[in-house]
C-alpha positions in Angstrom: -37.3 -12.7 28.2 -33.9 -10.9 28.1 -31.1 -10.6 30.4 -28.9 -7.6 30.8 -25.9 -8.0 29.6 -22.6 -8.5 32.3 -21.2 -4.7 32.8 -17.2 -5.3 33.0 -17.6 -2.8 36.4 -19.7 -5.9 38.1 -19.2 -9.3 39.5 -19.1 -11.6 36.9 -22.3 -13.6 38.8 -24.6 -10.6 39.3 -26.7 -11.2 36.6 -26.8 -15.5 36.8 -30.2 -15.6 35.0 -32.9 -18.0 37.1 -31.6 -21.0 35.7 -27.9 -20.4 36.7 -26.7 -22.7 39.2 -25.9 -19.8 41.0 -28.8 -18.1 41.1 -31.5 -19.0 43.4 -33.9 -18.6 40.6 -37.4 -17.4 40.4 -38.6 -15.9 44.0 -42.1 -14.7 45.3 -42.1 -12.2 48.2 -44.0 -13.3 51.1 -46.3 -10.8 53.4 -47.5 -11.4 57.2 -49.3 -8.5 59.0 -47.2 -8.1 62.3 -49.7 -5.7 64.2 -53.4 -5.6 64.4 -55.8 -4.0 66.3 -55.5 -6.5 69.0 -51.7 -6.3 69.1 -50.5 -2.6 68.0 -46.8 -2.0 67.7 -45.2 0.6 69.7 -43.1 2.7 68.0 -40.3 5.2 69.5 -42.4 8.5 69.0 -44.8 6.9 71.8 -48.0 6.3 68.9 -49.3 3.2 68.6 -49.4 1.7 64.2 -52.0 -1.2 63.6 -52.1 -2.7 60.9 -48.7 -3.1 60.1 -47.7 -5.5 57.4 -44.4 -6.6 56.2 -42.9 -7.8 53.1 -40.3 -10.4 53.1 -38.4 -13.0 51.4 -36.2 -16.4 52.4 -33.7 -18.1 50.6 -32.1 -21.5 51.1 -33.1 -24.0 53.8 -33.5 -23.3 57.6 -31.5 -26.1 59.4 -33.5 -28.3 61.7 -31.6 -26.8 64.5 -32.6 -23.6 63.3 -29.2 -22.2 63.6 -28.2 -21.1 60.0 -30.5 -18.0 59.9 -28.1 -14.7 58.2 -31.0 -11.7 57.7 -30.1 -9.1 55.5 -30.6 -5.3 56.2 -31.1 -2.6 53.2 -30.1 0.3 52.7 -32.7 3.4 52.3 -34.4 2.7 48.7 -33.7 -1.0 49.3 -36.2 -3.6 49.3 -37.0 -7.1 50.1 -35.5 -8.1 46.9 -31.8 -9.0 48.1 -30.9 -11.9 45.3 -32.9 -13.9 42.6 -35.5 -13.2 40.3 -39.2 -12.0 41.1 -42.0 -14.1 39.6 -44.6 -11.8 40.8 -42.8 -8.1 39.8 -45.2 -7.4 36.7 -48.3 -7.9 38.6 -47.1 -6.3 41.2 -46.4 -3.0 39.4 -42.9 -3.5 39.7 -41.9 -4.2 36.2 -38.0 -2.9 37.1 -37.6 -6.2 39.3 -38.3 -8.2 35.8 -35.2 -6.8 34.0 -32.6 -7.3 37.0 -32.2 -9.1 39.7 -31.9 -8.5 43.6 -30.2 -5.8 44.5 -27.6 -8.1 46.5 -27.9 -10.8 43.6 -23.1 -11.0 43.3 -23.5 -11.6 47.0 -26.6 -14.1 47.7 -27.2 -18.2 45.8 -25.3 -21.3 45.5 -21.7 -21.1 46.0 -21.7 -17.4 46.9 -20.2 -15.7 49.7 -23.1 -16.0 51.5 -24.1 -19.6 50.4 -27.8 -20.5 50.2 -27.0 -24.5 50.6 -25.5 -23.3 53.6 -27.0 -20.6 54.8 -31.1 -19.1 55.0 -31.0 -16.0 54.3 -33.9 -13.7 55.1 -34.1 -9.8 54.3 -37.3 -8.0 55.0 -38.5 -4.5 53.9 -38.3 -1.6 56.4 -41.7 0.1 58.3 -42.1 3.6 56.4 -40.9 2.4 52.8 -43.0 1.8 49.6 -42.3 -1.6 48.6 -45.0 -4.0 50.2 -44.4 -2.9 53.8 -46.7 -0.8 55.8 -45.8 3.2 54.9 -46.9 6.4 54.1 -49.0 5.6 50.9 -50.7 2.6 53.0 -54.2 3.4 53.6 -54.6 4.9 56.7 -58.0 2.4 58.6 -59.2 5.5 60.7 -59.7 7.7 57.1 -59.5 5.6 54.6 -57.0 7.0 52.5 -53.7 7.1 52.5 -51.5 8.1 55.6 -49.4 10.7 54.0 -47.7 13.0 56.7 -50.4 11.4 58.7 -47.6 8.2 59.1 -46.2 8.6 62.4 -41.7 8.9 62.8 -39.9 6.0 62.7 -36.3 5.2 64.1 -34.1 3.3 62.9 -35.0 1.0 66.9 -38.4 0.5 65.1 -37.2 -1.6 62.6 -35.1 -3.8 63.9 -37.8 -4.5 66.9 -40.4 -5.1 64.0 -37.6 -7.7 62.3 -37.4 -9.4 66.2 -41.1 -10.1 65.8 -40.8 -10.9 62.0 -38.1 -13.5 63.2 -40.5 -14.6 66.2 -43.5 -15.5 63.5 -40.7 -17.2 61.9 -39.6 -19.7 64.8 -35.9 -18.1 65.0 -34.9 -17.4 68.2 -31.2 -17.2 67.1 -29.6 -15.8 64.1 -26.4 -16.6 63.2 -25.3 -13.4 61.4 -27.1 -9.9 60.5 -25.6 -8.1 57.5 -26.4 -4.3 56.8 -24.7 -1.5 54.8 -25.4 1.8 55.2 -28.3 2.4 56.9 -28.8 -1.3 57.1 -25.1 -0.9 58.9 -26.8 1.2 61.2 -29.6 -1.8 61.9 -27.0 -4.3 62.1 -25.4 -2.2 64.8 -28.9 -1.9 66.4 -29.4 -5.7 66.4 -26.3 -6.0 68.4 -26.9 -3.6 70.7 -30.8 -4.6 71.4 -30.5 -8.2 71.5 -27.1 -9.0 72.3 -28.7 -12.9 73.3 -30.1 -13.2 69.9 -27.3 -13.3 67.4 -23.8 -14.5 67.0 -22.3 -12.2 64.5 -22.6 -8.7 63.3 -21.2 -7.6 59.6 -21.2 -3.8 59.5 -20.3 -2.3 56.0 -20.0 0.9 54.9 -21.0 2.7 58.4 -21.2 4.1 61.5 -22.5 4.5 64.6 -24.0 7.7 63.5 -23.8 9.8 60.6 -21.8 12.7 59.9 -22.6 16.5 59.8 -21.8 16.6 56.6 -24.3 13.7 55.7 -27.1 15.5 58.0 -26.6 18.4 56.1 -26.8 17.2 52.3 -30.3 14.6 53.5 -31.7 18.0 54.9 -31.2 19.7 51.4 -32.8 16.2 49.9 -36.3 16.7 51.8 -35.9 20.8 51.1 -36.5 19.7 47.6 -39.2 17.5 48.0 -41.0 19.6 50.8 -40.9 22.7 48.2 -42.0 21.0 45.3 -45.4 22.7 44.8 -46.6 19.5 44.0 -46.4 18.0 47.3 -49.6 19.2 48.7 -48.5 18.7 52.3 -47.8 14.9 51.7 -51.3 13.9 49.5 -50.3 13.9 46.3 -52.0 10.2 45.9 -55.1 11.1 44.8 -53.8 14.1 42.3 -52.1 12.0 39.4 -49.1 13.3 39.7 -46.5 13.4 43.0 -43.1 15.6 43.8 -41.5 13.9 41.0 -39.1 16.8 40.5 -37.9 17.3 44.3 -37.9 13.7 44.4 -35.3 13.6 41.4 -33.4 16.3 43.0 -33.0 14.5 46.4 -31.9 11.3 44.3 -29.6 13.2 42.1 -27.7 15.1 45.1 -27.9 11.5 47.1 -26.3 9.8 44.4 -23.7 12.1 44.5 -22.4 11.0 48.0 -22.7 7.3 47.0 -19.8 8.0 44.2 -16.3 9.2 44.6 -14.2 11.7 42.5 -11.9 9.1 41.3 -15.0 6.8 40.5 -16.8 9.9 38.9 -13.4 11.2 36.9 -12.8 7.7 35.5 -16.5 6.6 34.6 -16.9 9.7 33.4 -14.1 12.5 33.0 -15.2 15.5 31.8 -16.8 14.0 28.6 -19.6 16.4 26.8 -22.7 13.9 25.7 -22.8 13.4 21.5 -24.0 16.6 19.6 -23.3 18.9 23.0 -21.7 21.9 21.4 -20.2 23.9 24.1 -21.5 27.2 22.9 -23.8 27.4 26.7 -27.3 26.6 27.6 -28.4 24.7 31.0 -29.3 21.6 29.6 -27.4 18.1 29.8 -23.8 18.9 28.2 -22.0 16.8 30.1 -22.0 13.1 30.6 -21.8 13.1 34.2 -25.3 15.3 33.7 -27.1 12.6 32.0 -25.7 10.3 34.4 -27.2 11.8 37.1 -30.7 12.9 35.2 -31.2 9.3 34.2 -31.2 8.2 38.0 -33.2 11.0 39.1 -35.9 10.0 36.8 -35.4 5.9 37.2 -36.0 6.5 40.7 -39.0 8.7 40.6 -40.9 5.9 38.5 -40.4 3.1 41.7 -39.7 5.3 44.8 -42.8 7.5 47.1 -41.3 11.0 47.9 -42.7 10.4 51.7 -40.8 7.1 52.6 -37.5 9.0 51.0 -38.5 11.5 53.8 -39.5 9.0 56.6 -36.3 7.0 56.1 -34.1 9.5 55.7 -35.3 11.3 58.8 -34.4 7.9 60.7 -31.5 7.4 59.0 -30.1 10.7 60.8 -31.9 10.3 64.4 -29.6 6.7 64.9 -26.9 7.2 67.1 -25.4 4.0 68.9 -24.1 5.9 71.7 -27.5 6.3 73.2 -27.4 2.9 74.5 -24.3 4.3 76.6 -26.1 7.7 77.2 -23.4 9.1 74.8 -20.8 7.3 75.3 -20.0 5.0 72.5 -17.5 2.3 74.3 -20.2 2.3 77.2 -22.3 1.2 74.7 -20.3 -1.4 73.0 -20.4 -3.4 76.2 -23.7 -4.3 75.7 -22.5 -6.1 72.5 -21.7 -10.4 72.9 -21.8 -10.9 69.2 -18.3 -11.4 67.1 -18.3 -8.3 64.7 -16.9 -7.2 61.9 -16.5 -3.8 60.4 -15.8 -2.7 56.4 -15.1 0.7 55.5 -14.3 1.7 51.7 -11.3 3.9 51.5 -13.1 6.4 49.0 -15.8 6.0 51.1 -17.3 10.1 52.1 -20.8 9.3 53.3 -19.6 6.9 56.0 -16.2 8.0 55.6 -13.5 5.0 57.1 -12.6 7.5 60.2 -16.2 6.8 61.1 -15.6 3.0 61.0 -12.6 2.6 63.2 -14.3 5.0 65.8 -16.8 2.4 66.2 -14.1 -0.6 65.9 -11.9 0.9 68.5 -15.0 1.7 70.8 -15.8 -2.1 70.6 -12.1 -2.7 71.6 -11.8 -0.8 74.2 -15.3 -2.5 75.5 -13.2 -5.8 75.3 -14.9 -7.0 72.4 -14.3 -9.1 69.9 -14.3 -6.9 66.3 -12.7 -7.5 63.0 -12.0 -4.2 60.9 -11.2 -3.6 57.5 -11.0 -0.3 55.4 -10.8 -2.0 51.4 -9.5 0.3 48.7 -11.7 1.5 46.2 -12.1 4.5 44.6 -16.1 3.4 44.1 -17.1 5.3 47.4 -19.8 4.7 49.2 -21.6 2.5 46.5 -18.2 -0.1 47.3 -20.3 -2.8 49.5 -22.7 -3.3 47.1 -20.4 -2.9 43.8 -17.3 -4.7 44.9 -18.7 -7.7 45.2 -15.2 -9.5 44.8 -13.4 -8.4 47.7 -16.7 -7.4 49.8 -17.4 -11.6 49.6 -14.3 -12.8 50.5 -14.3 -10.9 53.5 -18.0 -11.9 54.8 -17.4 -15.5 53.7 -14.4 -15.9 55.8 -16.4 -14.2 58.8 -19.3 -15.9 58.7 -17.7 -19.5 58.3 -15.2 -19.2 60.7 -18.1 -18.0 63.1 -20.0 -21.2 62.5 -22.2 -23.2 64.8 -19.3 -25.1 66.7 -16.3 -23.8 65.7 
């Protein structure tokens, strides 16, 4: 097997091979049934759902006292495969996992910022996704067909309550830390608010108490592209041999623009034309940035489900941490007991620094222990995934300063 050469923009350990001393090596996802007919899961929308299977991965060893568990929470299109190389990817129909390691491999592993020699790391796939956890593509036991849009609405709160059920199953009564970026940061905040006595530390990256109105608008346009694709078929496209690929690709291209920044795009692409582009007009991909976005759209269609995109993006829109304080964020923050670190990125315009500062200030006004850092970066929203050296130093120091018996 060949492993991808290191990109000059990424961490020197981002693509370490499975036999590297800094890699968690070959991994195998686990699946557990957390809800069934005898113990259904009640959603915030009022409906119950069963069965529910959850895919998760773990790395490292749980200490005898069980006090070194770190829960990592993935973003919109993420999954449970945080680090290492998936030994089951080809058999599971996920060949892209053979071509690259987990989505935060530069951060998680022996000797890395989230050191698996010290911390026992867990990550699970959210409800409604298409990566091993029950979602719209799963079979509805009532009909024998995929749920499609008959799948019930899900929320960030539902995800966190299901994660808590997973922690119960694993015997974890208290977490040393929860860590998440973007919509994963929303989940981290929800953990701190909903289960204040179950965690010691909370790390929120590139996120805030709620998505901005501009973010709502971008998500709406992405969903509009999917819903108006002629092949969407009301969400029942699974037996048709082809789904709303064009709509999903457009949604991904639009979203991907919000993950970047103008300075970063200028540095990476400028206004360079593709080789052979004559500039005589027409509507093909004339510029490098056009080809890049088209590639992002195509590759996303190969690995993600359109209905899952609809459900997860809607949950992202709906989340508002202030609801715990009846609309007052400071009142809501009084619930929190965990030490909290909030990290924003200077060029992020999906969750701009002002939103992170608002959350940090609310925690201060509530008298809670909070660290806020605005990191300079021209990468945009994706900086929490790309700037592993900068983010890693902060996360490592925060985890160790809040260690057991500090």
